[in-house]
Structure formats: C-alpha cells, structure tokens
DRENDO-1510 file (C-alpha; in Angstrom, 1 decimal, always signed):
<recs>
REC; n; res; u; v; w
REC; 1; MET; +53.5; +30.8; +50.7 .
REC; 2; ASP; +51.4; +32.6; +47.8 .
REC; 3; LEU; +49.6; +34.3; +50.8 .
REC; 4; VAL; +52.9; +35.6; +52.7 .
REC; 5; ARG; +54.1; +37.3; +49.7 .
REC; 6; SER; +50.9; +38.8; +48.9 .
REC; 7; PHE; +50.4; +40.2; +52.6 .
REC; 8; TRP; +54.1; +41.4; +51.7 .
REC; 9; ARG; +53.4; +43.2; +48.9 .
REC; 10; LYS; +50.6; +44.9; +50.4 .
REC; 11; HIS; +51.4; +46.0; +54.0 .
REC; 12; ARG; +55.1; +46.4; +52.7 .
REC; 13; LYS; +55.2; +49.9; +53.3 .
REC; 14; LYS; +53.3; +49.9; +56.4 .
REC; 15; ILE; +56.0; +46.4; +58.1 .
REC; 16; LEU; +58.7; +48.8; +57.6 .
REC; 17; VAL; +57.5; +52.0; +59.1 .
REC; 18; THR; +56.3; +49.7; +61.9 .
REC; 19; THR; +60.0; +48.0; +62.2 .
REC; 20; THR; +61.4; +51.3; +61.9 .
REC; 21; CYS; +59.2; +52.6; +64.6 .
REC; 22; LEU; +60.1; +50.2; +67.2 .
REC; 23; GLY; +63.5; +50.1; +66.2 .
REC; 24; SER; +63.6; +54.0; +66.8 .
REC; 25; GLY; +61.8; +53.6; +69.9 .
REC; 26; TYR; +64.4; +51.1; +71.7 .
REC; 27; LEU; +67.4; +52.8; +70.8 .
REC; 28; LEU; +65.3; +55.7; +72.4 .
REC; 29; TYR; +64.8; +54.0; +74.8 .
REC; 30; LYS; +68.1; +53.0; +75.7 .
REC; 31; LEU; +69.2; +56.1; +75.6 .
REC; 32; TYR; +67.1; +57.6; +77.7 .
REC; 33; ASN; +67.9; +54.6; +80.7 .
REC; 34; ALA; +71.3; +55.4; +80.0 .
REC; 35; HIS; +70.7; +59.2; +80.3 .
REC; 36; THR; +68.7; +58.5; +82.8 .
REC; 37; ARG; +71.8; +56.7; +85.0 .
REC; 38; ASN; +74.2; +58.7; +84.3 .
REC; 39; LEU; +72.2; +62.0; +85.8 .
REC; 40; ALA; +71.4; +59.4; +89.0 .
REC; 41; ASP; +74.6; +59.6; +89.4 .
REC; 42; LEU; +75.9; +62.8; +88.9 .
REC; 43; GLU; +73.1; +63.9; +91.0 .
REC; 44; ARG; +75.0; +61.5; +93.9 .
REC; 45; GLU; +78.3; +62.4; +93.2 .
REC; 46; LEU; +77.1; +66.5; +93.4 .
REC; 47; ALA; +75.2; +65.4; +97.0 .
REC; 48; ASP; +77.7; +63.9; +98.6 .
REC; 49; GLU; +80.5; +66.8; +97.3 .
REC; 50; ARG; +78.0; +69.0; +98.9 .
REC; 51; HIS; +77.8; +66.5; +102.4 .
REC; 52; ASN; +81.6; +67.1; +101.8 .
REC; 53; ASP; +81.8; +70.6; +101.6 .
REC; 54; GLU; +79.4; +70.2; +104.9 .
REC; 55; ILE; +81.4; +68.8; +106.7 .
REC; 56; ILE; +84.4; +70.4; +106.0 .
REC; 57; LYS; +83.0; +74.0; +106.3 .
REC; 58; THR; +82.2; +72.0; +109.8 .
REC; 59; GLN; +85.3; +71.2; +110.7 .
REC; 60; MET; +86.9; +74.4; +109.5 .
REC; 61; LYS; +84.6; +76.4; +111.7 .
REC; 62; ALA; +85.3; +74.0; +114.9 .
REC; 63; HIS; +89.0; +74.2; +114.2 .
REC; 64; PHE; +89.0; +78.0; +113.8 .
REC; 65; GLU; +87.5; +78.4; +116.8 .
REC; 66; ASN; +89.5; +76.0; +118.8 .
REC; 67; ILE; +92.3; +78.4; +117.3 .
REC; 68; GLN; +91.0; +81.6; +118.9 .
REC; 69; MET; +90.0; +80.1; +122.1 .
REC; 70; ILE; +94.4; +78.7; +122.2 .
REC; 71; ALA; +95.0; +82.4; +121.6 .
REC; 72; ASP; +93.3; +83.7; +124.3 .
REC; 73; VAL; +93.6; +80.8; +126.9 .
REC; 74; THR; +97.1; +79.5; +126.4 .
REC; 75; THR; +99.4; +81.4; +124.9 .
REC; 76; LEU; +98.5; +85.0; +125.5 .
REC; 77; PRO; +98.0; +84.8; +129.2 .
REC; 78; HIS; +101.9; +83.4; +128.9 .
REC; 79; ALA; +103.4; +85.9; +126.3 .
REC; 80; LEU; +101.1; +89.1; +129.1 .
REC; 81; ARG; +103.2; +88.1; +131.9 .
REC; 82; ARG; +106.7; +88.1; +130.5 .
REC; 83; LEU; +105.5; +92.0; +128.7 .
REC; 84; SER; +104.0; +92.8; +132.3 .
REC; 85; SER; +107.1; +91.6; +134.9 .
REC; 86; ARG; +109.7; +93.1; +131.3 .
REC; 87; ILE; +107.5; +96.8; +131.3 .
REC; 88; GLY; +107.7; +97.2; +135.2 .
REC; 89; GLU; +112.1; +96.1; +135.4 .
REC; 90; GLU; +112.7; +98.7; +132.7 .
REC; 91; ILE; +110.4; +101.9; +133.3 .
REC; 92; HIS; +111.2; +102.2; +137.4 .
REC; 93; VAL; +108.1; +104.4; +137.6 .
REC; 94; SER; +107.8; +103.7; +141.5 .
REC; 95; GLY; +111.6; +104.5; +142.4 .
REC; 96; VAL; +110.9; +108.1; +141.8 .
REC; 97; MET; +107.7; +107.8; +143.6 .
REC; 98; GLU; +109.0; +107.0; +146.1 .
REC; 99; THR; +112.3; +109.4; +145.8 .
REC; 100; LEU; +109.6; +112.1; +146.4 .
REC; 101; SER; +107.9; +110.9; +148.7 .
REC; 102; LYS; +111.0; +110.5; +151.3 .
REC; 103; GLY; +112.3; +113.9; +150.1 .
REC; 104; LYS; +109.1; +115.7; +151.2 .
REC; 105; GLY; +111.0; +119.0; +153.3 .
REC; 106; THR; +114.9; +118.1; +152.0 .
REC; 107; LEU; +114.6; +118.2; +148.0 .
REC; 108; VAL; +115.5; +121.8; +146.7 .
REC; 109; PRO; +112.9; +123.3; +144.3 .
REC; 110; SER; +114.8; +122.0; +141.0 .
REC; 111; GLU; +115.6; +118.9; +142.1 .
REC; 112; LYS; +111.8; +118.2; +142.9 .
REC; 113; LEU; +110.7; +120.0; +139.2 .
REC; 114; HIS; +113.1; +117.4; +137.8 .
REC; 115; LEU; +111.9; +114.3; +139.4 .
REC; 116; TRP; +108.4; +115.3; +139.0 .
REC; 117; ASN; +109.0; +116.3; +135.0 .
REC; 118; GLU; +111.0; +112.0; +135.0 .
REC; 119; LEU; +107.6; +111.1; +136.7 .
REC; 120; LYS; +105.3; +113.0; +134.0 .
REC; 121; ILE; +107.7; +111.2; +131.2 .
REC; 122; LEU; +107.8; +107.9; +132.7 .
REC; 123; SER; +104.7; +107.7; +133.6 .
REC; 124; PHE; +103.0; +108.5; +130.0 .
REC; 125; THR; +105.6; +106.2; +128.0 .
REC; 126; ARG; +104.5; +103.5; +130.7 .
REC; 127; MET; +101.1; +104.4; +130.2 .
REC; 128; VAL; +101.2; +104.5; +126.5 .
REC; 129; LEU; +103.8; +101.5; +126.1 .
REC; 130; SER; +101.8; +98.9; +127.5 .
REC; 131; LEU; +98.9; +100.4; +126.0 .
REC; 132; TRP; +100.3; +99.8; +122.5 .
REC; 133; SER; +102.6; +96.5; +123.7 .
REC; 134; VAL; +99.4; +94.3; +125.0 .
REC; 135; THR; +97.3; +95.5; +122.1 .
REC; 136; MET; +99.6; +94.5; +119.1 .
REC; 137; LEU; +101.0; +91.7; +121.3 .
REC; 138; SER; +97.1; +90.2; +121.6 .
REC; 139; LEU; +96.5; +90.7; +117.6 .
REC; 140; TYR; +100.1; +89.2; +117.0 .
REC; 141; ILE; +99.5; +86.1; +118.2 .
REC; 142; ARG; +96.4; +85.8; +117.0 .
REC; 143; VAL; +98.0; +86.5; +113.5 .
REC; 144; GLN; +100.5; +83.4; +114.6 .
REC; 145; VAL; +97.6; +80.7; +115.2 .
REC; 146; ASN; +96.1; +81.9; +112.6 .
REC; 147; VAL; +98.3; +81.3; +110.2 .
REC; 148; LEU; +99.6; +77.9; +111.7 .
REC; 149; GLY; +96.3; +76.6; +112.3 .
REC; 150; ARG; +95.2; +76.9; +108.8 .
REC; 151; HIS; +99.1; +75.5; +108.1 .
REC; 152; LEU; +98.0; +72.5; +110.0 .
REC; 153; TYR; +94.4; +72.0; +108.7 .
REC; 154; ILE; +95.2; +72.2; +105.3 .
REC; 155; ASP; +98.0; +69.2; +105.9 .
REC; 156; THR; +96.0; +67.5; +108.1 .
REC; 157; ALA; +93.1; +67.4; +105.6 .
REC; 158; ARG; +95.0; +66.5; +102.8 .
REC; 159; GLY; +95.9; +63.2; +104.8 .
REC; 160; LEU; +92.3; +62.9; +106.0 .
REC; 161; THR; +89.9; +60.1; +104.6 .
REC; 162; SER; +86.3; +58.5; +105.2 .
REC; 163; SER; +87.8; +56.3; +108.2 .
REC; 164; HIS; +89.9; +59.0; +110.0 .
REC; 165; LEU; +88.9; +62.2; +112.1 .
REC; 166; LEU; +90.9; +65.1; +112.4 .
REC; 167; GLU; +91.7; +64.1; +116.5 .
REC; 168; GLU; +92.9; +60.8; +115.1 .
REC; 169; LEU; +95.7; +62.4; +113.0 .
REC; 170; ASP; +99.1; +63.7; +114.5 .
REC; 171; LEU; +100.6; +65.4; +111.2 .
REC; 172; ILE; +101.9; +68.4; +113.5 .
REC; 173; ASP; +105.7; +68.8; +113.7 .
REC; 174; ARG; +105.6; +69.9; +117.9 .
REC; 175; GLU; +109.1; +71.7; +118.1 .
REC; 176; GLU; +108.4; +73.2; +114.6 .
REC; 177; GLU; +105.4; +74.6; +116.4 .
REC; 178; LYS; +106.3; +75.7; +119.7 .
REC; 179; LYS; +109.3; +77.0; +118.3 .
REC; 180; PHE; +107.1; +79.2; +116.1 .
REC; 181; LEU; +104.4; +80.0; +118.9 .
REC; 182; THR; +107.4; +80.8; +121.4 .
REC; 183; SER; +108.8; +83.7; +118.8 .
REC; 184; ALA; +105.8; +85.6; +120.7 .
REC; 185; ASP; +108.0; +86.4; +123.3 .
REC; 186; TYR; +110.6; +88.5; +121.3 .
REC; 187; LEU; +108.7; +91.5; +122.4 .
REC; 188; ALA; +109.3; +91.0; +125.9 .
REC; 189; THR; +112.8; +89.3; +125.2 .
REC; 190; ASN; +114.6; +91.4; +123.0 .
REC; 191; GLY; +112.2; +93.9; +121.8 .
REC; 192; MET; +111.9; +95.8; +124.4 .
REC; 193; PRO; +115.0; +97.8; +124.7 .
REC; 194; SER; +114.5; +99.6; +121.5 .
REC; 195; LEU; +110.4; +100.3; +122.1 .
REC; 196; ILE; +111.2; +102.1; +125.3 .
REC; 197; SER; +113.6; +104.4; +124.0 .
REC; 198; ASP; +111.5; +104.9; +120.6 .
REC; 199; MET; +108.4; +105.3; +122.6 .
REC; 200; LYS; +109.8; +107.6; +125.3 .
REC; 201; ARG; +111.1; +109.9; +122.5 .
REC; 202; ALA; +107.4; +110.3; +121.5 .
REC; 203; VAL; +106.0; +110.7; +124.8 .
REC; 204; LYS; +108.9; +113.4; +125.2 .
REC; 205; GLU; +108.1; +115.2; +122.0 .
REC; 206; VAL; +104.5; +115.7; +122.5 .
REC; 207; LEU; +104.7; +116.0; +126.3 .
REC; 208; LYS; +107.4; +119.0; +126.0 .
REC; 209; GLY; +105.1; +122.0; +126.0 .
REC; 210; LYS; +103.0; +120.5; +129.1 .
REC; 211; GLN; +103.4; +121.7; +132.2 .
REC; 212; LEU; +103.1; +119.8; +135.9 .
REC; 213; ASN; +100.0; +122.5; +136.8 .
REC; 214; ASP; +98.5; +122.2; +133.2 .
REC; 215; MET; +94.8; +120.9; +133.2 .
REC; 216; LEU; +93.7; +117.9; +131.7 .
REC; 217; THR; +90.3; +116.5; +130.8 .
REC; 218; THR; +89.0; +113.3; +129.8 .
REC; 219; ARG; +89.0; +115.0; +125.9 .
REC; 220; SER; +92.5; +116.5; +126.0 .
REC; 221; LEU; +94.0; +113.4; +128.0 .
REC; 222; GLU; +92.8; +110.5; +125.0 .
REC; 223; GLU; +94.1; +113.5; +122.2 .
REC; 224; THR; +97.4; +113.0; +124.2 .
REC; 225; VAL; +97.9; +109.7; +124.3 .
REC; 226; ILE; +97.0; +109.3; +120.4 .
REC; 227; ARG; +99.5; +111.8; +119.5 .
REC; 228; ILE; +102.1; +109.7; +120.8 .
REC; 229; LEU; +100.9; +106.7; +119.6 .
REC; 230; ASP; +100.8; +108.3; +116.0 .
REC; 231; VAL; +104.4; +109.7; +116.5 .
REC; 232; PHE; +105.4; +106.6; +117.5 .
REC; 233; MET; +103.9; +104.9; +114.5 .
REC; 234; SER; +105.2; +107.3; +112.0 .
REC; 235; LYS; +108.7; +107.8; +113.1 .
REC; 236; GLY; +111.5; +105.8; +110.7 .
REC; 237; SER; +110.0; +103.2; +108.1 .
REC; 238; PRO; +106.9; +102.2; +107.6 .
REC; 239; HIS; +106.3; +99.2; +109.3 .
REC; 240; HIS; +109.0; +99.8; +111.9 .
REC; 241; TRP; +107.3; +98.6; +114.9 .
REC; 242; VAL; +107.2; +95.0; +113.1 .
REC; 243; ASP; +110.5; +94.8; +114.2 .
REC; 244; TYR; +109.7; +95.1; +118.2 .
REC; 245; LEU; +107.7; +92.2; +118.0 .
REC; 246; MET; +109.9; +89.7; +115.7 .
REC; 247; MET; +113.2; +88.9; +114.7 .
REC; 248; ALA; +114.3; +91.0; +111.6 .
REC; 249; GLN; +113.8; +89.2; +108.5 .
REC; 250; ASP; +117.3; +88.9; +107.5 .
REC; 251; ALA; +117.7; +87.6; +110.6 .
REC; 252; THR; +115.3; +84.5; +110.6 .
REC; 253; MET; +117.1; +83.0; +108.2 .
REC; 254; SER; +119.3; +79.8; +109.5 .
REC; 255; PRO; +123.1; +79.1; +108.1 .
REC; 256; ARG; +121.9; +76.2; +106.0 .
REC; 257; ASP; +119.4; +79.0; +104.1 .
REC; 258; THR; +122.7; +80.9; +102.6 .
REC; 259; THR; +125.1; +78.4; +102.2 .
REC; 260; THR; +124.1; +74.8; +100.7 .
REC; 261; THR; +123.3; +73.5; +97.4 .
REC; 262; SER; +122.8; +70.2; +98.6 .
REC; 263; VAL; +120.0; +68.0; +98.9 .
REC; 264; PRO; +118.4; +69.2; +102.4 .
REC; 265; SER; +117.8; +67.0; +105.3 .
REC; 266; SER; +114.7; +66.9; +107.1 .
REC; 267; ASP; +116.2; +69.7; +109.9 .
REC; 268; ASP; +116.1; +71.8; +106.5 .
REC; 269; ALA; +112.6; +71.2; +105.9 .
REC; 270; THR; +111.5; +72.2; +108.9 .
REC; 271; VAL; +113.9; +75.3; +108.9 .
REC; 272; THR; +112.1; +75.8; +105.7 .
REC; 273; LYS; +108.4; +75.1; +107.3 .
REC; 274; LEU; +109.3; +77.4; +110.1 .
REC; 275; HIS; +110.7; +80.4; +107.6 .
REC; 276; GLN; +108.0; +80.1; +105.8 .
REC; 277; LEU; +105.7; +80.6; +108.9 .
REC; 278; ILE; +107.9; +83.9; +110.0 .
REC; 279; ASN; +107.4; +85.1; +106.7 .
REC; 280; GLU; +103.5; +84.5; +106.6 .
REC; 281; THR; +102.9; +86.7; +109.7 .
REC; 282; ARG; +105.8; +89.3; +108.5 .
REC; 283; GLU; +103.6; +89.3; +105.2 .
REC; 284; VAL; +100.0; +90.3; +107.3 .
REC; 285; LEU; +101.2; +92.1; +110.0 .
REC; 286; THR; +102.7; +94.7; +107.2 .
REC; 287; SER; +99.7; +94.3; +105.6 .
REC; 288; THR; +97.1; +97.5; +104.8 .
REC; 289; GLU; +94.3; +95.4; +106.5 .
REC; 290; PHE; +96.3; +94.3; +109.5 .
REC; 291; THR; +97.4; +98.4; +110.0 .
REC; 292; ASN; +94.0; +99.3; +109.8 .
REC; 293; VAL; +92.7; +96.7; +112.7 .
REC; 294; ALA; +95.5; +97.8; +114.9 .
REC; 295; GLU; +94.7; +101.7; +114.4 .
REC; 296; ILE; +90.8; +100.6; +115.5 .
REC; 297; SER; +92.2; +98.4; +118.4 .
REC; 298; LEU; +94.4; +101.1; +119.5 .
REC; 299; LYS; +92.0; +104.2; +119.3 .
REC; 300; SER; +89.0; +101.7; +121.0 .
REC; 301; CYS; +91.7; +100.8; +123.4 .
REC; 302; THR; +92.8; +104.7; +124.3 .
REC; 303; VAL; +88.7; +105.7; +124.2 .
REC; 304; ALA; +88.7; +102.7; +126.9 .
REC; 305; LEU; +91.8; +103.8; +129.0 .
REC; 306; VAL; +90.5; +107.0; +129.4 .
REC; 307; GLU; +87.0; +106.2; +130.1 .
REC; 308; GLU; +88.6; +103.9; +133.0 .
REC; 309; MET; +90.7; +106.7; +134.5 .
REC; 310; GLU; +87.7; +109.1; +134.1 .
REC; 311; LYS; +85.5; +106.7; +136.5 .
REC; 312; GLN; +88.1; +107.0; +139.2 .
REC; 313; THR; +89.3; +110.4; +139.2 .
REC; 314; GLY; +87.4; +113.9; +138.4 .
REC; 315; LEU; +89.2; +114.2; +135.3 .
REC; 316; ALA; +86.0; +115.3; +133.4 .
REC; 317; ALA; +86.2; +118.5; +135.2 .
REC; 318; GLY; +89.7; +118.8; +134.6 .
REC; 319; MET; +92.7; +117.7; +136.4 .
REC; 320; GLN; +96.2; +118.7; +137.0 .
REC; 321; LEU; +99.0; +116.7; +135.2 .
REC; 322; ALA; +100.7; +116.5; +138.5 .
REC; 323; LYS; +97.7; +115.2; +140.6 .
REC; 324; LEU; +97.0; +112.6; +137.6 .
REC; 325; LEU; +100.5; +110.9; +137.6 .
REC; 326; PRO; +99.2; +109.0; +140.4 .
REC; 327; GLN; +96.3; +108.2; +138.8 .
REC; 328; ILE; +97.8; +106.7; +135.6 .
REC; 329; GLU; +100.0; +104.4; +137.4 .
REC; 330; LYS; +97.0; +103.0; +139.8 .
REC; 331; THR; +95.2; +102.4; +135.7 .
REC; 332; VAL; +98.3; +100.9; +133.8 .
REC; 333; PRO; +98.0; +97.0; +136.0 .
REC; 334; GLU; +94.7; +96.7; +134.4 .
REC; 335; ILE; +96.2; +96.9; +130.7 .
REC; 336; SER; +97.8; +93.9; +131.2 .
REC; 337; ALA; +95.8; +92.0; +133.2 .
REC; 338; VAL; +94.8; +88.4; +132.8 .
REC; 339; PRO; +93.2; +87.9; +129.7 .
REC; 340; ASP; +89.8; +86.8; +131.8 .
REC; 341; GLU; +90.0; +90.0; +133.2 .
REC; 342; ASN; +90.7; +92.2; +130.9 .
REC; 343; ARG; +88.5; +94.3; +129.8 .
REC; 344; PHE; +91.2; +95.8; +126.5 .
REC; 345; LEU; +91.6; +92.3; +125.6 .
REC; 346; GLN; +87.6; +91.5; +125.1 .
REC; 347; LEU; +87.3; +95.2; +123.7 .
REC; 348; ILE; +89.5; +94.0; +120.9 .
REC; 349; ARG; +88.2; +90.4; +120.0 .
REC; 350; ASP; +84.6; +92.2; +120.2 .
REC; 351; LEU; +85.5; +94.3; +117.7 .
REC; 352; PRO; +84.2; +93.9; +114.4 .
REC; 353; GLU; +86.8; +94.6; +112.2 .
REC; 354; VAL; +89.0; +92.6; +114.3 .
REC; 355; GLN; +86.9; +89.4; +114.0 .
REC; 356; LEU; +86.3; +89.7; +110.0 .
REC; 357; PHE; +90.0; +90.4; +109.9 .
REC; 358; PHE; +91.3; +86.9; +111.4 .
REC; 359; THR; +88.2; +85.2; +109.8 .
REC; 360; LEU; +89.1; +86.1; +106.5 .
REC; 361; LEU; +92.7; +85.5; +107.2 .
REC; 362; TYR; +92.1; +82.1; +108.5 .
REC; 363; SER; +89.9; +81.2; +105.2 .
REC; 364; ASN; +92.7; +82.8; +103.3 .
REC; 365; MET; +90.2; +84.9; +101.3 .
REC; 366; PRO; +91.9; +87.9; +100.3 .
REC; 367; LEU; +91.8; +90.3; +102.9 .
</recs>
C-alpha cells in the first residue's frame, strides 16, 4: 500500500496528464468519427441530388424535343391546311385572272385597267398575308405547345416518384389540352376577315404610287413587301395583331369567372387552368422578345420568298409589275406548303434567335 502511495506521489502529475490526454484523444476521435460520418452522408446526399438533377435535365431535354416535334408534326400541319384553304376562299385572285383572260378583245381599256389594278392589290395582299400568317401561326403554335408542355412537365414532375416514369403518369386533362391547342384555328376561322381587310389597306397604301408598267427588281420587291408588313404591323394599338391569332382577352372569360363567389366546381378549375394557359400565351406574344423574334422571322422569310421568285423569273434584271403578278400567284402556294416541304418553316425553325427564344420559354427563364 505504501508503495502505491509512494508511486502516486512521485508520478501523480504524469498520471493526470496522461489520463487527460487519453480522454481528450478519445473525445477528439469520437468527434472526428462523427464528423467523418456526417461528411460522408452529406456527400451521398449531394451525389444523389446531382444524379436527380441530371435525370431531370435529361427528361426535360427529351420532353422539350418531343414538344417541338408535336408542333411540327401534328398541330402545325392541321392549322396550315385550314389557313391555306381559308385564304384561297377569301381572296379570289383566280377569278380576276380568269375574267382578264376571257375578256381579251372584249373588255374596254377602263375595265381592263380596273381589273389589272384589282389583281395587283389582291396578289400582293394574298402574298404578304400568306407570308405573315404562316410565319406568325408557326411561332404562335410553338408558343402554345411550349407553354402547355412546361405546365404538363411541372405537373407530372410533382407527382413523380422513384418508382415511376414520366410515361407511366397521366396527369393531363385531355379535354383542356384539346381546347387550348384547337384555339390555333382561331386565325383561320375568326381572325381572317379583319386580317384581310387590314392587310389590304396596308397594301393599297404602299402600292398606290406604283403603276403596272413600273419595273421591279429583287431589291425593290423585297423593300415593298417589308414596307407593307411595317405599315400593317404599326397600324392600330400596340400588338393589335395578336387579336387575329387568338380571342380577345376580355372574351376569354367564362361567365363563371365573373359572376360567382361560391365554391368552385371541377369545371371551374378547368376553366381557370385554361384561362391561365391562354393568358400566359398572350403575355408571351405581347412581349418585346417575341416581337423581336417575329420581326426577324418575317424579314428572313421575305428575303427567302424574293430569292425564290428570282430563281423563277428574270426579276434580278428587272420586270414589269404587271408581268410579275402571275409569278406571284405561282409562288404563293409554296408559302403555305406542308411542313416537310416548306422551306419557310424550316428557315424559321433554324434561326438561332428562334431556337434560343423557345429554349428560354420552355425552361421558364427570363426571356
């Protein structure tokens, strides 16, 4: 016992220091071990998040590409057929040309001049209106499917679990989707009369100083078409042309939207969702960014149209306006050709500004 006490007295300080060090070392080891486990858990979580982000990015890219295909393969061909048919029904160029052809030798000079001037106005109206309608309709439909596609993807992703794939989920209100997409026919069914009237007014204003024997070149024809488009787009209130493409904003309200304070039914929810999609589409169309993209597209298509006419005629060297009118009629059907054979639609799709615009629109980034 004395030996133990003697040992303790001699080595107490060393024992206490050693014990303290051992205790501190053990505590530090436990803290380090816990910290290491936390870091490992955090790294696993970050890895899982990165993996999930990659999955989401891949799915969004695939969904975006699918949305663009739907616009090109399904929605646009149907709308173009309706549009082309309606333009042909409303602007009777062939009737005037037939009257001129049958009236050779029988029409008095004043009648012939009147018919040629009418043909001039109708031909340019049909050409520029077709160019504007096809360009704007293709952009409008792409806005529609991207706005709808973004909503559908978000709704689907909210219900997505690790055991489900996007293809296995069906969260889409098909009736609502159909109503929204079929509104692309509004231009052909409702907007056409006022569009033709306003376009014809712009054509008359620009062509009022041009005589049938005036010489037109590639450059002067391009300038004339662009001038008509500028006059047409600048008339009326800002973005007035949106009302040719879609129903006026106050007319999109259902009676339910303005009269009730009761609990909304499922039908009210559908109307509200549809109204939201329509409003978002209108907001995009009236944005400065869309206006810029539309102007770039119209200018590019105008250049392509004039180049096409230059290949078929002697336009580069100059051609009388009267001789150019029949060539216009031969070229116009190419503007509203089916998407697979339509160089104008392909031109619009390939414009870098158009591609960037719709990428940002779908991803809901600031335009």
